[in-house]
C-alpha positions in Angstrom: -20.7 -22.1 0.0 -21.0 -18.1 1.6 -20.8 -15.5 -0.7 -17.2 -13.3 0.2 -16.9 -10.2 0.6 -12.9 -10.7 -0.4 -12.8 -10.3 -4.4 -9.7 -9.9 -6.9 -9.0 -6.6 -9.4 -8.0 -6.4 -12.5 -6.0 -3.3 -13.2 -4.4 -0.9 -15.0 -1.6 0.3 -13.6 0.4 4.0 -14.7 3.2 5.6 -13.7 4.0 8.8 -15.6 7.2 11.2 -14.7 6.9 14.7 -15.2 10.1 15.9 -14.5 12.9 16.9 -14.6 13.2 14.6 -17.5 9.5 12.6 -18.9 9.2 8.6 -18.1 6.3 6.9 -18.6 4.8 2.9 -18.5 1.3 1.1 -18.2 2.1 -2.4 -17.3 -1.7 -5.2 -16.5 -1.6 -6.2 -12.5 -3.7 -8.0 -10.2 -4.4 -7.7 -6.7 -6.1 -9.7 -3.7 -8.8 -7.5 -1.5 -9.4 -8.8 1.7 -12.4 -8.6 4.6 -10.4 -9.5 7.2 -12.5 -11.0 8.9 -13.1 -14.1 6.3 -9.7 -14.9 6.2 -10.1 -17.9 9.0 -12.9 -18.7 5.8 -10.1 -19.1 3.5 -7.9 -20.9 5.1 -8.5 -24.3 2.9 -10.9 -22.4 0.4 -8.7 -22.4 -2.4 -6.2 -24.7 -4.3 -3.1 -22.6 -4.5 -4.1 -20.1 -2.2 -4.2 -20.3 0.9 -3.1 -18.9 5.2 -0.2 -18.4 6.9 0.3 -22.0 4.9 2.6 -22.2 2.0 0.9 -22.2 -1.5 1.5 -20.5 -4.6 -0.3 -17.3 -3.2 -0.1 -16.9 0.5 -1.5 -14.8 2.7 0.9 -14.0 6.2 -0.6 -11.0 8.7 3.1 -10.9 9.5 4.5 -9.0 6.0 1.8 -6.1 7.3 2.0 -3.0 9.9 4.7 -5.0 11.7 4.2 -5.0 15.4 4.3 -6.8 19.2 3.7 -10.3 18.9 -0.2 -11.4 19.9 -2.5 -8.8 18.6 -4.3 -10.1 15.0 -3.6 -7.8 11.7 -7.0 -6.8 12.1 -6.7 -5.1 15.7 -3.1 -3.5 14.2 -5.1 -2.0 11.6 -7.7 -0.7 14.2 -5.8 0.7 15.9 -3.4 2.3 13.6 -7.0 4.1 11.9 -7.8 5.2 15.7 -4.0 6.7 16.1 -4.6 8.4 12.3 -7.6 10.2 13.4 -7.5 11.3 16.4 -3.6 13.1 15.0 -5.8 15.0 12.5 -8.0 16.0 14.2 -11.2 13.7 13.6 -13.5 13.4 16.6 -16.3 12.1 14.8 -14.5 8.9 13.4 -12.7 8.9 16.2 -15.9 7.7 18.1 -17.3 5.7 15.5 -16.5 2.0 16.1 -14.9 0.3 13.4 -16.5 -3.1 12.6 -15.1 -4.0 9.4 -10.9 -3.8 8.0 -10.1 -4.5 4.2 -7.4 -4.4 2.6 -5.8 -4.7 -0.9 -2.6 -5.9 -1.2 -0.5 -8.6 -3.4 -0.2 -12.2 -2.0 3.7 -14.2 -1.2 4.3 -15.5 -5.0 5.7 -18.3 -4.8 6.7 -17.4 -1.5 8.0 -14.4 -2.4 6.1 -10.9 -1.9 6.8 -7.0 -2.6 4.5 -4.3 -1.9 4.6 -0.7 -3.2 1.6 0.0 -2.0 -1.1 -1.8 0.2 -4.6 -0.1 0.9 -6.7 -0.5 4.2 -10.3 1.0 4.4 -12.3 1.1 7.2 -16.0 0.5 7.8 -18.6 1.5 10.2 -21.6 -0.9 11.0 -23.7 0.9 8.6 -20.8 -0.5 5.9 -19.4 3.4 5.6 -16.4 4.2 4.5 -14.4 5.4 7.4 -10.6 6.5 5.1 -8.4 4.0 4.1 -4.4 4.1 4.7 -1.5 3.6 2.1 1.0 1.1 3.1 3.3 2.5 1.4 7.2 -0.3 0.9 10.4 0.6 -0.3 13.1 -1.6 -1.8 14.8 -2.4 1.6 11.3 -4.0 2.6 11.0 -1.0 4.9 7.2 1.0 5.3 6.0 3.6 6.4 1.8 3.9 6.3 0.2 7.4 5.3 -3.7 8.3 6.3 -5.7 9.0 3.9 -8.9 10.4 5.7 -10.2 13.6 3.8 -13.7 13.3 1.9 -13.0 14.0 -1.4 -15.3 17.1 -2.2 -18.0 16.3 1.2 -18.9 13.1 -0.1 -18.1 9.8 1.3 -17.4 8.1 -2.2 -13.8 9.1 -2.0 -10.7 10.5 -0.1 -7.7 13.0 -0.2 -4.7 13.7 1.3 -1.4 15.6 0.9 1.7 14.5 2.6 5.7 14.8 3.0 6.4 11.9 2.2 9.8 11.7 5.1 10.4 7.6 3.3 12.8 7.0 0.6 11.2 5.2 -2.1 13.4 6.4 -4.8 16.6 7.1 -5.5 15.3 9.7 -8.0 13.0 11.9 -5.3 13.6 14.0 -2.3 12.2 13.4 0.9 10.7 16.3 1.3 8.4 16.2 -1.7 5.2 15.6 -0.5 2.6 12.4 -1.6 -1.2 13.8 -2.3 -3.4 10.8 -2.7 -6.7 10.0 -3.7 -8.3 6.6 -3.2 -12.1 5.5 -4.2 -13.0 2.8 -1.7 -13.6 -0.5 -2.9 -16.9 -1.5 -5.0 -17.4 -2.7 -8.7 -14.1 -0.5 -9.6 -11.3 0.8 -8.1 -8.9 3.8 -8.3 -5.7 4.9 -6.1 -4.0 7.6 -7.7 -0.1 9.2 -5.5 1.4 11.9 -6.8 4.5 13.3 -5.5 5.4 16.8 -5.5 8.1 19.7 -5.1 6.2 23.4 -4.2 3.4 23.7 -6.7 5.2 21.4 -9.4 4.1 18.2 -9.9 7.0 15.8 -10.3 5.1 12.1 -11.1 1.5 10.4 -11.0 1.0 7.2 -10.6 -1.6 4.5 -9.7 -3.9 2.4 -10.9 -7.7 2.0 -11.4 -9.2 -1.6 -12.2 -12.3 -4.0 -12.2 -14.1 -6.5 -9.6 -13.6 -10.0 -10.1 -15.0 -12.7 -7.5 -12.0 -14.4 -5.5 -12.7 -17.9 -6.6 -10.1 -20.6 -8.1 -11.3 -20.3 -11.6 -10.4 -16.3 -11.9 -7.3 -16.9 -9.3 -6.2 -19.4 -12.5 -7.5 -17.3 -15.2 -5.2 -13.9 -13.9 -2.5 -16.3 -13.0 -2.5 -17.8 -17.0 -3.0 -13.6 -17.9 -0.7 -11.8 -15.3 1.7 -14.2 -13.8 4.2 -14.6 -11.0 3.4 -10.7 -10.1 5.5 -10.4 -6.8 8.3 -11.0 -8.5 7.7 -9.0 -12.2 6.8 -5.8 -10.1 10.7 -6.0 -8.2 12.0 -6.9 -12.1 10.4 -3.7 -13.3 11.5 -1.6 -10.7 14.7 -2.1 -11.1 14.1 -1.4 -14.3 12.8 1.6 -15.1 14.9 2.6 -12.3 18.7 1.3 -15.0 15.8 3.2 -18.0 16.4 6.5 -15.7 20.0 6.3 -14.5 20.7 6.1 -18.2 18.9 9.2 -19.0 21.0 10.8 -16.3 18.4 12.0 -12.8 20.2 12.4 -10.4 20.6 10.6 -7.7 19.2 10.5 -3.7 21.1 8.6 -1.5 19.9 6.7 1.3 22.5 6.6 3.8 23.0 10.6 3.5 19.5 11.3 4.5 18.7 9.4 7.3 17.3 12.4 9.2 14.6 13.4 6.7 13.4 9.3 7.2 10.6 9.3 9.8 9.0 7.6 11.7 9.6 4.1 9.4 8.3 0.8 10.9 10.8 -2.2 10.4 13.6 0.7 10.0 17.1 -0.8 8.2 19.8 -1.4 10.5 21.8 1.8 9.7 18.1 3.4 10.3 17.5 2.1 13.3 21.2 3.2 15.3 19.9 6.3 13.6 16.7 6.4 15.9 18.1 4.8 18.7 21.3 8.1 19.4 18.2 10.4 18.7 16.5 9.0 21.5 19.2 8.8 23.6 20.1 12.3 23.3 19.5 14.6 26.6 
């Protein structure tokens, strides 16, 4: 069989809350990295991983970048990158042809998926990474895309950005805080750091760092035994640590009280969707 660009990354995840009260944890996991051009090759290549068909691990394009019916996920991602290049005045990148799109994400596991963050990477014809998009998801199944396009220290091996969230991620953070992203493109290793800032104060550092493994049945079996039912574990850990923060009496910020600060949200919940409709109807 032909060698694949698609692979697996075994990662150490960290989460450090610095204020208003300290709380931190670490855990290990693994992610799939998919070259979206390779999806047809992956359909029947593995025993427990399928594309668009029920399996222990299943990938569905509809779980990502929701849009009108018909466009492939690669086409939707290219459009999202082009819109981000244009919005940030990156005319050089806008003129380049995007040849490949890579996606780092979790799969549906026994039918269930939850991805706190997925990362898209765009590559030109020469294989040079042009930037990244972070697809952030909350427990209401809403998502928002954050562009990460600024080369770090004028180098192409890493990208960064700093953006106001305007997205409800946690009841323990304000929506007008800033996300600071730092991402390295996929290689033998991968790294992503996301910090939450209020003014000059860093309230939260989170992210992951991992090493590459080939996408094979044997590696999937090894990692599945080591980290069973990952998407189920992710949602369980999120609610467990939210409970601990509630015990520590961190102040709560309710979602429905901050609809005006939730902007450019994909798959908005019904109340947010109604709020958007009301805003558009205003003269």
